N, C-alpha and C positions, 0 to 999 in steps of 0.2 A: 504494500500500500504506500501511496505517497504521503508526505507530511500533511497534517490537517491545515486547511486554508487559514492563514492568519487574518485576524480582524483588528480594527483599531481598539477594541475593548479587551482583547486577549491579554491575560497575564499582567494586568495593571496591579500595582501594589495596593494594599489596604490604605484607605485614607485618601485615595486620589480624588481630585476635585471635579465636580460636574457643574458646568456653568453654561448659561446662554450667551450668545455671541454679541454681547454689548461691550464695546471696547473699554468703557469705564470700568465695568465689572472685571473683565479679563486683566486689566492693568492692576487692579487692586489685588486679585488673587495671585498674579505673578509676583508682585512686590512682596506679598506675605510669604510666599514660598522662598523667594530669594533671600529675604531676611532670616528665615529659619536656617538656611544653609550658611549664614554668616557665623553661626554658633554651633552647628551640628554637622556631622559628616554623613549622616544617612537620614532617610525619610522619604516622603513622597515628593516627586518633582514633576508630576503630570497633571494636566488640566484637560478634561474632556469637554469639548465645545459643541453645544447643540444648536440647531437652527441657523447654520451658517448661510449667509447671503453672499452673492458674488462679490459685492464691494468689500465685505469684511475679509473674504479669502484673498482678494488682491492686496488689501492693506497688509495682512499678515505675511504675505509672500514677498512683497516688494519693498515695504517700509521697515528697515531693520530696527528702527526706533519706535515701532508700533506700540510696544509695551513700556514706553518711557524709561529706556535705559536698561531694562532687564533682558539679558541674553536668552534666546530661546531657539528651538527648532520646531517646525510646524509641518504636519501632514494632515490630509483630509481625504474623505470619501463621501461624495454627495454633499449632504448638509451637516455631516458630523466631522469634527476636527479633533486633533490631538496635539497639544502643546507640551513640549518638554522644556522646563526651565533649567538652564545650564548654570550650575553653581560656579562662582569665581574660584580662582586658585588652582587646586590640583587638577581639576578636569581640563582646564585650558592648557595647563603645562604639559600633561601627559599626552594629550592629543597633538599639540604642536610639536612635541619632541619626536613622536613616531613619524609624523609627516616630514620633519627635518632629516631623520635618518634615511628614509626611503628616497627623498629628493636628493640628498647629498650623494648617496650611492649611485643613483642614475646619472648624475652629473659627472661623477668620478669615472664612469664608463665612457664618457665623451658625448653623452646626449646633449644637444644644444639647450641652453637655458629656456628658450622660447617653447620647447617641446615638453618640458617638465613643469607642467602647470597644475596646481591643486586648486580646487574650487570649493570654497567653504560657503555654506548657507545658500547654495544654488538649488532651486526647486526643480525636480524632475517630474514632469506631468505625464500621466497616462490618459490621453484624451482630455476631455474637459471635466471629467467626473472625479478625478483624484490626482493627488500629487504628494510629494514628500521631499524632505531635504535631510542631508547627513551632517554630522559634525564636521567631516571633511571627506573629500572624494577625489579620486585621480582618474581622469579620462585619458587614455593613451592618444598620441597624436593622430591616429587613424580615425578618431571620433571627434576631433576638434572641429569647431565651427566658429564663425564670426557673427555676433559676439560669442564668447566662450559659454555664456549662459544657455546657448542653443545647441550645445554639444549633445552627442548621444549619451547613453547611460555610461557611467564610469565603470572601469574594470575592478577598481579597488575602493571600498567604502570603509570609513571608520565611524563607529558609534560608541559614545562614551556615556556612562551613567554611574549613579551610586549603586551600592550593593543591592538595595531593595528593588532596583530597576532591572535586575538581570533577566528575569522572565520576559519582561517587555522588550528588552534589547534583543533577545533571541527571536521574538516575533518580528521585530524590525528587520533582522537579517533575513528571515524567511520571505518577508515582503519584498525586499530588494531583489532577491533571486526570482521570486514569482512574477513581479511586475515587469522586470526586464527580460523575462524568459531566458535567463541564464547569461545575459550580456554582462551582468555583474558577476565577476569570477570569484572574488574573495571579499569577505566582510570581517574586519577585525573588531571584535567587541571588547571594550575596556570597561571594567567595573572597579570602582575605587572604594576601598574600605579604610578604616582607621590606619591599619598597619600592613595592609596587603593590597597590592594592585595586580589585577589579573588581566591577561591579554589572550583572548580566544580567537583562533584563526578558523573561520567557518567557510565551508565550501560545499559544492554539490557533488554527490556521488555520480559515477558514470551511469548512463542509461541501462547498462548491462548488469548493474548491481542487483543482488538478491533483494526481494521485497517481503518483509521489511528488512532493513539493514541489520546485519548481525555484528556482534562485537568482534568476532574473528575477522570478518570482511573489512571492517573499519581499521583494525590493526594491520591488515595487509596493505590497505591504502596508505596508512601513515608510515609504513616501513619503506615505501618507495622514495627514492632520492633522485630528483625532486618529486613531490606528490602534486602532480599537475591536475587541476580540475578540468571538467569538460570544456573544450574550446569551441564547441558549436552550440547553437541555441537548444534550449530544453523547455518544453511547455510546462507550465506550472503544475499541472495535474500529474506529471511524471517525476517531479523533482523529489529528491531525498537529501536533506541537509544534515551535515554532521560537523563536529569540531575536529579539525585535522591536527590541531596542536594547541596547547595552553601553556603560557609562561606566567609564572607567579613571581612577583617581587615581594619578598617578606622582610619587613624591617627588623634589623638586629639591634637590640637595645644594649648590647655589650659595647662599651666605649672602645673605639679603635678597631672594632671588628667589622668586616664588610657585611652588607645585606645579603640575604640568601636569594639566589636566582635559580628557580626551578623550572625546567622544561625548555630552556633555550638550547640551540638557537631557533628562531622562527625564520623559516625560509619561504620567500614569496617567489614562485617561478616567474622568470622573466617573460616567457612566452605568454603566460596568462595575464600579466599586468600590461605588457606592451602590445599585445595582439600580433606578435610576430616572433620568429625564432631569434635568438641572440646572434649578433654578428661578432666580428673580431673585437676583443677587449670587453665584450659584454657578457653578463652572466646573471644568475639568480641573485636576488636581494637577500642578504643574510643579516638578520638582526641578532647579534650574539651577546654573550654575557657582558662584554664591556659596554655595549650600547645600552643595555638594560640597567647596568650599574650607574651609568651617567644619568639616566632618567631618575633612578632611585635617589641619587645625590640631590636632585632638585626637589624631590617630593618630601623626603623625611629629614 
């Protein structure tokens, strides 16, 4: 069987806010959540928005200050929307650092600066009835357009959230794969706890995989070097999503001792990210213990 179809309401944490689409009310709720995260590291960061009108959708997707200074990500289906309030601090640091590692590795391979373009807070629409945005996304040059906001789906997506959001983040990963019909190749899910930050590398299984996926088959996929996701389209109803690797950064409270990095390296196959085989001097993107340790130094 394929994975259950994700919905906007799937796996939201307890305490998520439900609101009608009045900007004044949304601003108040978003500010309240943002202020909560000024003093807490976990909790609810989601607002379900009911009764969306076309003008409100356009405001939330095009005006980045629509919530009066509160950073957010927005997705919608029909007249229902979902806002993720993005806490300041760790979430922005960890997302930007992963982006920097991938960008710098691609540039070190000789890819021109103009080709290594990340797009943050860009809305990807599926027709007129739904759309969504990631914390960060990378479209390969083959999918670039002018302006870049009109590019095709990204090959790599990053979604970041607090620990209580993990279930919802996984549903977001499934939606990226389903809505793009497999054009999105890899989704990195990052969830932040007090003393642990986890990075999950989510991919689609091949169309020839057993149904349902077995633990042994997943282990076989993960043992491949590199573990390349399907490179052709895959209809949503046939998709099976799994975690190809997880890296945990665990804070070490012993003075002078390094933090614990478990599960590295994370390997992003070049052919999946760039939509073409590697050429001379090019290769897979490897995020190793040193890169994760540098991220840890900024977080703890």
